ROGUPA-760311 format. One record per residue (C-alpha): residue in three letters; z, y, x. Coordinates in steps of 0.25 Angstrom, whole numbers, padded with zeros to 4 digits, always signed. Example, Ala and Ser with C-alpha at 12.3 -4.5 7.8 and 13.67 -1.06 7.14 Angstrom:
BEGIN
ALA+0031-0018+0049;SER+0029-0004+0055;
//
This chain:
BEGIN
MET+0197-0676-0180;THR+0208-0680-0170;LEU+0220-0671-0166;GLY+0214-0669-0153;ILE+0202-0662-0158;ASP+0211-0654-0168;SER+0220-0649-0156;HIS+0208-0646-0148;ARG+0203-0637-0159;MET+0216-0630-0161;SER+0217-0627-0146;SER+0203-0621-0147;SER+0207-0613-0159;ARG+0219-0607-0151;ILE+0209-0603-0140;LEU+0199-0597-0150;LEU+0211-0590-0157;PHE+0215-0583-0144;LEU+0201-0579-0140;LEU+0198-0573-0153;LEU+0211-0565-0154;LEU+0207-0559-0141;ILE+0194-0553-0146;GLY+0201-0548-0159;ILE+0196-0558-0169;SER+0205-0557-0181;GLY+0215-0568-0184;GLU+0210-0570-0198;ILE+0196-0574-0192;LEU+0204-0583-0182;GLN+0212-0590-0192;HIS+0200-0594-0201;ARG+0193-0600-0189;LEU+0205-0608-0185;LEU+0207-0613-0198;ALA+0193-0617-0199;ALA+0194-0625-0187;SER+0206-0632-0192;PRO+0204-0646-0199;LYS+0207-0648-0213;GLU+0219-0657-0216;ILE+0213-0670-0221;PHE+0223-0673-0232;THR+0232-0664-0240;ASP+0244-0669-0247;ILE+0243-0663-0262;THR+0253-0672-0269;GLN+0261-0660-0273;GLU+0249-0652-0277;ALA+0244-0664-0284;GLU+0257-0664-0292;ILE+0260-0678-0288;THR+0275-0680-0289;TRP+0278-0695-0290;GLN+0287-0702-0280;GLN+0288-0717-0277;PHE+0301-0723-0279;GLY+0304-0736-0272;GLY+0319-0739-0276;GLU+0325-0738-0262;SER+0338-0745-0262;PRO+0349-0750-0254;ASP+0344-0764-0256;ARG+0332-0761-0248;PHE+0321-0769-0257;LEU+0308-0769-0249;ILE+0301-0766-0261;GLU+0307-0752-0261;THR+0299-0749-0249;MET+0285-0753-0254;GLY+0280-0747-0266;GLY+0272-0734-0271;GLY+0258-0738-0275;VAL+0247-0728-0278;ALA+0233-0728-0284;PHE+0222-0718-0285;VAL+0216-0721-0299;ASP+0207-0713-0308;PHE+0215-0719-0321;ASP+0209-0710-0332;ASN+0194-0710-0326;ASP+0193-0695-0325;GLY+0187-0697-0310;MET+0199-0692-0303;LEU+0209-0701-0296;ASP+0223-0702-0301;ILE+0235-0708-0294;PHE+0244-0719-0298;PHE+0258-0721-0291;VAL+0267-0733-0292;ASN+0281-0731-0291;GLY+0291-0742-0285;GLY+0304-0744-0293;GLU+0319-0745-0293;THR+0326-0756-0286;PRO+0341-0761-0290;ARG+0347-0750-0281;GLY+0336-0740-0280;LYS+0335-0732-0292;SER+0327-0720-0294;PRO+0333-0707-0299;LEU+0321-0704-0307;PRO+0313-0712-0316;LEU+0302-0720-0308;SER+0287-0719-0312;ASN+0274-0722-0307;ALA+0264-0710-0308;LEU+0249-0708-0312;TYR+0244-0695-0308;ARG+0232-0691-0315;ASN+0222-0683-0307;LEU+0220-0669-0314;GLY+0208-0666-0305;ASN+0214-0653-0300;GLY+0222-0658-0288;LYS+0234-0662-0297;PHE+0239-0674-0304;GLU+0247-0678-0317;ASN+0256-0689-0317;VAL+0252-0697-0331;ALA+0259-0710-0328;ALA+0268-0709-0340;LYS+0257-0706-0349;ALA+0248-0717-0343;GLY+0259-0728-0344;LEU+0260-0729-0329;ASP+0273-0723-0325;LYS+0283-0735-0326;LEU+0284-0748-0321;ASN+0293-0760-0324;PHE+0293-0765-0310;TYR+0294-0760-0296;GLY+0280-0754-0293;MET+0272-0756-0280;GLY+0257-0753-0281;VAL+0245-0751-0289;ALA+0230-0756-0290;ALA+0221-0749-0299;ALA+0208-0754-0305;ASP+0200-0756-0318;PHE+0204-0771-0321;ASP+0197-0772-0334;ASN+0184-0764-0331;ASP+0187-0754-0342;GLY+0185-0742-0332;TYR+0198-0737-0331;GLN+0208-0741-0319;ASP+0220-0749-0322;LEU+0232-0751-0313;TYR+0240-0763-0307;VAL+0254-0759-0302;THR+0261-0768-0292;GLY+0276-0770-0291;TYR+0288-0779-0292;PRO+0291-0788-0300;ALA+0279-0785-0308;SER+0265-0778-0308;ALA+0258-0771-0319;LEU+0243-0768-0323;TYR+0241-0756-0331;HIS+0228-0755-0339;ASN+0221-0741-0340;ASN+0220-0738-0355;ARG+0209-0728-0351;ASN+0217-0716-0359;GLY+0226-0712-0348;THR+0236-0724-0350;PHE+0238-0738-0345;THR+0244-0750-0352;ASN+0252-0761-0344;VAL+0244-0774-0346;THR+0252-0782-0336;ASP+0257-0793-0344;LYS+0243-0794-0352;ALA+0235-0794-0339;GLY+0244-0805-0332;VAL+0246-0796-0319;LYS+0262-0794-0319;ASN+0263-0801-0305;ALA+0277-0805-0311;GLY+0289-0806-0300;LYS+0281-0802-0289;TRP+0282-0790-0279;ALA+0268-0785-0280;ALA+0262-0775-0270;GLY+0248-0772-0268;ALA+0237-0775-0279;ALA+0221-0774-0279;TRP+0210-0776-0289;PHE+0198-0784-0285;ASP+0188-0793-0292;TYR+0190-0806-0283;ASP+0180-0814-0292;ARG+0170-0803-0294;ASP+0171-0805-0310;GLY+0171-0790-0312;LEU+0186-0790-0315;LEU+0196-0784-0305;ASP+0207-0795-0301;LEU+0220-0791-0295;ILE+0226-0794-0282;VAL+0242-0792-0280;THR+0249-0792-0267;ASN+0263-0797-0269;TYR+0273-0793-0258;ALA+0286-0801-0258;GLN+0296-0809-0266;PHE+0306-0799-0270;SER+0318-0797-0279;PHE+0328-0785-0282;ASP+0338-0796-0283;ASP+0336-0799-0268;PRO+0338-0787-0259;LYS+0335-0791-0244;LYS+0346-0786-0235;CYS+0341-0780-0221;GLU+0347-0770-0212;VAL+0343-0761-0200;ASN+0354-0756-0191;GLY+0364-0759-0202;VAL+0356-0751-0213;ARG+0350-0758-0225;ALA+0334-0759-0223;TYR+0323-0765-0230;CYS+0320-0779-0225;ALA+0307-0783-0219;GLN+0296-0789-0228;THR+0298-0803-0222;ALA+0311-0803-0229;TYR+0302-0805-0242;THR+0294-0817-0245;GLY+0279-0813-0248;LEU+0272-0816-0261;PRO+0257-0822-0264;LEU+0247-0813-0269;THR+0243-0812-0284;LEU+0229-0812-0289;TYR+0225-0809-0303;HIS+0211-0812-0309;ASN+0206-0803-0319;ASN+0202-0810-0332;GLY+0194-0799-0338;ASP+0203-0798-0351;GLY+0214-0790-0346;THR+0222-0802-0340;PHE+0223-0808-0327;THR+0225-0821-0321;ASP+0234-0824-0309;VAL+0224-0831-0300;SER+0233-0830-0287;THR+0235-0845-0284;ARG+0220-0848-0287;ALA+0216-0838-0277;GLY+0225-0844-0267;PHE+0235-0831-0266;ASP+0248-0840-0269;LYS+0247-0845-0255;LEU+0246-0831-0249;ILE+0261-0827-0248;GLY+0265-0815-0241;ARG+0269-0800-0243;GLY+0256-0794-0248;LEU+0255-0779-0249;GLY+0242-0771-0248;VAL+0228-0777-0253;VAL+0214-0774-0253;ALA+0202-0781-0259;ILE+0189-0780-0252;ASP+0177-0789-0249;VAL+0180-0792-0234;ASN+0169-0802-0231;ASP+0158-0795-0239;ASP+0155-0806-0248;GLY+0157-0798-0260;TRP+0170-0804-0264;PRO+0183-0796-0263;ASP+0193-0801-0253;LEU+0208-0796-0251;PHE+0216-0791-0239;ILE+0231-0792-0241;ALA+0240-0784-0232;ARG+0254-0792-0232;ASP+0267-0788-0226;ALA+0272-0796-0214;SER+0263-0807-0221;PRO+0249-0810-0216;ASN+0238-0801-0222;LEU+0228-0808-0231;LEU+0213-0807-0231;LEU+0208-0815-0243;ILE+0194-0818-0244;ASN+0188-0820-0258;LYS+0182-0834-0259;HIS+0174-0831-0272;ASP+0181-0841-0280;GLY+0194-0835-0284;THR+0201-0838-0270;PHE+0204-0831-0257;GLU+0205-0835-0243;ASP+0214-0829-0233;VAL+0207-0826-0220;ALA+0217-0815-0215;LEU+0221-0825-0203;GLU+0206-0827-0199;ALA+0203-0813-0201;GLU+0214-0809-0192;VAL+0220-0799-0202;ALA+0232-0808-0206;TYR+0241-0804-0194;ASP+0242-0795-0183;GLN+0237-0798-0169;ASN+0250-0805-0166;GLY+0250-0814-0178;ALA+0260-0806-0186;ALA+0259-0802-0200;LYS+0260-0787-0201;ALA+0267-0779-0213;GLY+0254-0776-0220;MET+0255-0766-0231;GLY+0243-0759-0235;VAL+0229-0763-0232;ASP+0214-0757-0235;ALA+0200-0761-0232;GLY+0188-0753-0227;ASP+0177-0752-0217;VAL+0184-0745-0205;ASN+0172-0747-0195;GLY+0160-0746-0203;ASP+0155-0760-0202;GLY+0155-0763-0217;ILE+0167-0773-0216;PRO+0180-0771-0222;ASP+0192-0767-0213;PHE+0207-0767-0216;VAL+0218-0758-0213;LEU+0233-0762-0215;THR+0246-0755-0214;ASN+0258-0763-0207;PHE+0272-0760-0203;ASN+0276-0751-0191;ASP+0272-0757-0177;GLN+0262-0766-0183;TYR+0251-0756-0185;HIS+0243-0754-0197;SER+0230-0763-0196;LEU+0215-0762-0196;PHE+0207-0774-0197;LEU+0191-0773-0195;GLY+0183-0783-0203;SER+0171-0791-0198;LYS+0160-0799-0205;SER+0167-0812-0200;LEU+0181-0808-0207;ALA+0187-0807-0194;PHE+0195-0794-0193;SER+0199-0786-0180;ASP+0212-0780-0180;HIS+0208-0765-0177;THR+0222-0759-0177;SER+0225-0755-0163;ALA+0209-0751-0161;SER+0210-0743-0173;HIS+0222-0735-0169;LEU+0230-0741-0181;ALA+0240-0746-0172;SER+0244-0734-0165;LEU+0243-0725-0177;THR+0252-0735-0186;ARG+0261-0741-0177;LEU+0274-0734-0182;PHE+0270-0735-0197;VAL+0273-0744-0209;GLY+0260-0743-0217;TRP+0257-0745-0232;GLY+0245-0738-0238;ALA+0232-0739-0230;LYS+0218-0735-0235;PHE+0205-0732-0229;LEU+0198-0719-0233;ASP+0187-0710-0226;TYR+0195-0698-0228;ASP+0185-0689-0220;ASN+0173-0696-0226;ASP+0166-0699-0213;GLY+0163-0713-0217;ASN+0174-0719-0209;LEU+0186-0725-0216;ASP+0199-0719-0212;VAL+0213-0724-0215;MET+0225-0719-0222;LEU+0238-0726-0220;VAL+0252-0723-0227;ASN+0265-0727-0219;GLY+0280-0727-0222;HIS+0291-0736-0217;ILE+0299-0745-0225;ASN+0313-0744-0219;GLN+0320-0730-0217;VAL+0329-0737-0206;ILE+0317-0738-0197;GLU+0320-0725-0191;SER+0333-0730-0186;MET+0326-0741-0179;ARG+0313-0734-0174;VAL+0311-0720-0169;ASP+0296-0721-0170;VAL+0295-0727-0184;LYS+0298-0718-0196;TYR+0302-0722-0211;LYS+0291-0711-0215;GLU+0278-0712-0209;PRO+0265-0704-0209;ALA+0252-0708-0217;LEU+0240-0709-0208;LEU+0226-0704-0210;LEU+0218-0711-0199;ARG+0204-0708-0197;ASN+0193-0718-0193;ASN+0183-0715-0181;GLY+0173-0725-0188;ALA+0177-0736-0179;GLY+0190-0740-0186;VAL+0198-0732-0176;PHE+0208-0722-0182;ASP+0213-0708-0179;ASP+0226-0702-0185;MET+0222-0690-0193;ARG+0237-0685-0194;GLU+0236-0671-0189;LEU+0223-0668-0198;ALA+0226-0677-0210;GLY+0236-0666-0216;PRO+0251-0664-0217;ALA+0253-0677-0226;PHE+0249-0686-0214;ARG+0260-0678-0205;ARG+0271-0682-0215;SER+0278-0695-0216;TYR+0280-0704-0228;VAL+0285-0717-0233;GLY+0271-0720-0237;ARG+0267-0732-0246;SER+0254-0733-0254;LEU+0241-0726-0252;ALA+0229-0723-0260;ILE+0215-0716-0258;GLY+0206-0709-0267;ASP+0198-0697-0269;PHE+0207-0690-0280;ASP+0200-0676-0280;ASN+0186-0682-0279;ASP+0181-0674-0268;GLY+0176-0686-0260;ASP+0187-0689-0251;ALA+0198-0699-0250;ASP+0212-0694-0254;ALA+0225-0701-0253;VAL+0238-0704-0260;PHE+0250-0712-0255;THR+0264-0715-0259;THR+0277-0714-0252;LEU+0290-0722-0254;ASN+0300-0715-0262;GLY+0292-0703-0261;PRO+0280-0695-0266;ALA+0265-0698-0265;VAL+0256-0691-0257;LEU+0242-0686-0262;LEU+0232-0682-0251;ARG+0220-0675-0253;ASN+0208-0677-0243;ASN+0203-0663-0238;VAL+0192-0668-0228;GLY+0184-0679-0234;GLN+0175-0671-0243;ASP+0170-0664-0230;SER+0162-0675-0227;SER+0151-0682-0236;TRP+0156-0694-0245;ILE+0151-0703-0256;GLY+0159-0709-0267;PHE+0157-0721-0276;SER+0164-0725-0289;LEU+0159-0738-0293;GLN+0159-0745-0307;GLY+0157-0760-0308;THR+0151-0767-0320;THR+0150-0781-0317;SER+0159-0779-0305;ASN+0173-0774-0308;ARG+0173-0760-0313;ASP+0180-0753-0301;ALA+0170-0760-0291;ILE+0181-0765-0283;GLY+0175-0774-0272;ALA+0162-0765-0271;LYS+0156-0763-0257;ILE+0150-0749-0255;THR+0140-0747-0243;VAL+0136-0733-0240;THR+0125-0728-0231;SER+0125-0715-0225;PHE+0120-0707-0214;GLY+0118-0721-0206;ARG+0131-0726-0209;THR+0135-0738-0218;LEU+0149-0736-0225;THR+0155-0748-0232;ARG+0166-0746-0242;TRP+0172-0755-0253;ILE+0179-0754-0266;ALA+0192-0762-0263;GLY+0204-0766-0271;GLY+0217-0762-0266;GLY+0219-0756-0253;SER+0231-0748-0247;TYR+0245-0752-0251;LEU+0248-0752-0266;ALA+0237-0743-0269;SER+0224-0741-0277;HIS+0213-0731-0273;ASP+0200-0723-0278;ARG+0190-0734-0282;ARG+0179-0725-0278;VAL+0173-0726-0264;LEU+0172-0714-0255;VAL+0163-0715-0243;GLY+0163-0704-0232;LEU+0149-0700-0227;GLY+0153-0691-0216;PRO+0142-0680-0215;SER+0131-0687-0223;ALA+0126-0680-0235;LYS+0114-0689-0237;PRO+0113-0697-0249;ILE+0120-0711-0248;ASN+0115-0726-0250;VAL+0126-0736-0255;ASP+0126-0751-0257;ILE+0137-0756-0267;ARG+0140-0770-0268;TRP+0148-0771-0281;PRO+0159-0781-0282;GLY+0151-0790-0291;GLY+0140-0791-0280;ILE+0130-0781-0285;VAL+0124-0773-0274;GLN+0120-0759-0277;HIS+0112-0749-0268;LEU+0111-0735-0271;SER+0105-0723-0262;GLY+0104-0709-0262;LEU+0119-0706-0267;GLN+0124-0692-0265;PRO+0136-0690-0256;ARG+0149-0682-0260;GLN+0150-0688-0274;TYR+0155-0701-0281;HIS+0144-0710-0286;ARG+0148-0719-0298;LEU+0141-0732-0296;VAL+0140-0743-0307;GLU+0138-0757-0303;PRO+0124-0761-0307;ALA+0120-0774-0314;SER+0112-0779-0303;PRO+0108-0774-0288;VAL+0102-0761-0288;SER+0097-0750-0278;SER+0096-0736-0284;LYS+0096-0722-0278;LYS+0106-0717-0288;PRO+0120-0722-0293;GLN+0119-0731-0306;ASN+0129-0723-0315;
//
């Protein structure tokens, strides 16, 4: 629904009010009719109601270390397997001259099922970090049925194993995934060699030390230096050995040569060969599109695919990235967040691996020109079958407002509705008050925390509180959900491709690794069906290659599907 339609309805309502008053209809009846004609707000900020009080601390200091501006990861994760999504927040840390007045801690909010959450981080053993925290990647790396957590940061990262009793154990040293000395930002779990064990990709940002503050000024005021003042780093790839340990195979994979400032990462099968590939968003370094060669190595085809640079041959300041089928052709497309004046990007995929830059045609250019973007996630918020997008924005330098009258330090989050062809409308006026406020936004995660069949959201803000958003409209349309459990494939079924046939439409979704910025998301797959209430047919290509066909699945419920031992067709889910 556009603002023009809404304004027309309001004008019509005023005329109706005048006429009805003339003929003596009571004000109470009028109010009821007018309210019934008013649209429901799409999202409601329920942070306070949910009793989420955690705040991010970045260690802002006179030294203006760039790392102070970039943290605040978040994950939707059901850590206790009670069927309700919990929320994990990663704090930043102190810097030499940026000290917190209060003790710093991460937060693990357990979903109580009544719209409220309880912080159990201390009890779970997740409240403290001995390094500066950045992001989080959640997955079941040892296939025991419980979600584990990998937390990125500087000058180390950490792996926490879920003990299946509400607590976690730091197994970093045993596992060999410390990533010592590096400023790690994004991370994603994916099974690159299809052995049924989740491997780990870590995007490292730049060479950095608290002993080496960069000195930059704007109009005589100390400011954060541009990212180009920091030399980039190569990626890290850890292979899962299946015994609780990992091997660093970065050099063998060819990642040691891919030096740049890596941030967002998403793992998805780009060329539909059944093997997971990688898209890496990089900051003033060319983006990477890494195609899996099935032998433990990857080939960067970003230049040929025309996603490495912008149309002028410049590397944008890529932060967040996500993948999904925006235009309904069954091929992954990518959305990326960038710096102000660069526009956030939309790349449409094709069978030939040549991508088209749809940024201007999609309206992303005009909608995002003034914003610095971070979190980015595709979601079908209204369950009409078209993937919409949510974007979280916020500047780095507070002094920007002394240089520009049109660019602000605090910026709004965006909810953009897809018309089905990859063209977006800004839903600001209908999305709810949360989208008419401004933030220094950073990480964004998507998940159905209240299990009502629509996508909710949570995002973090720099040196500020988190924001939890409840979806109010998605459940008004039909939907179907899938919770996949691998057997020979990795248990989380990361890498699965799901094709739903409904009402003459074919809708393609993937269980991707990573996505957005410093975030982890609901592992379940939600597919909006619009007005269709008929039984659904679905084809699943499991990560190991087995194809399963199911027919007659009922909408408006989640279906738990277990990977069969061989290709199968069935009218009922195999539980």
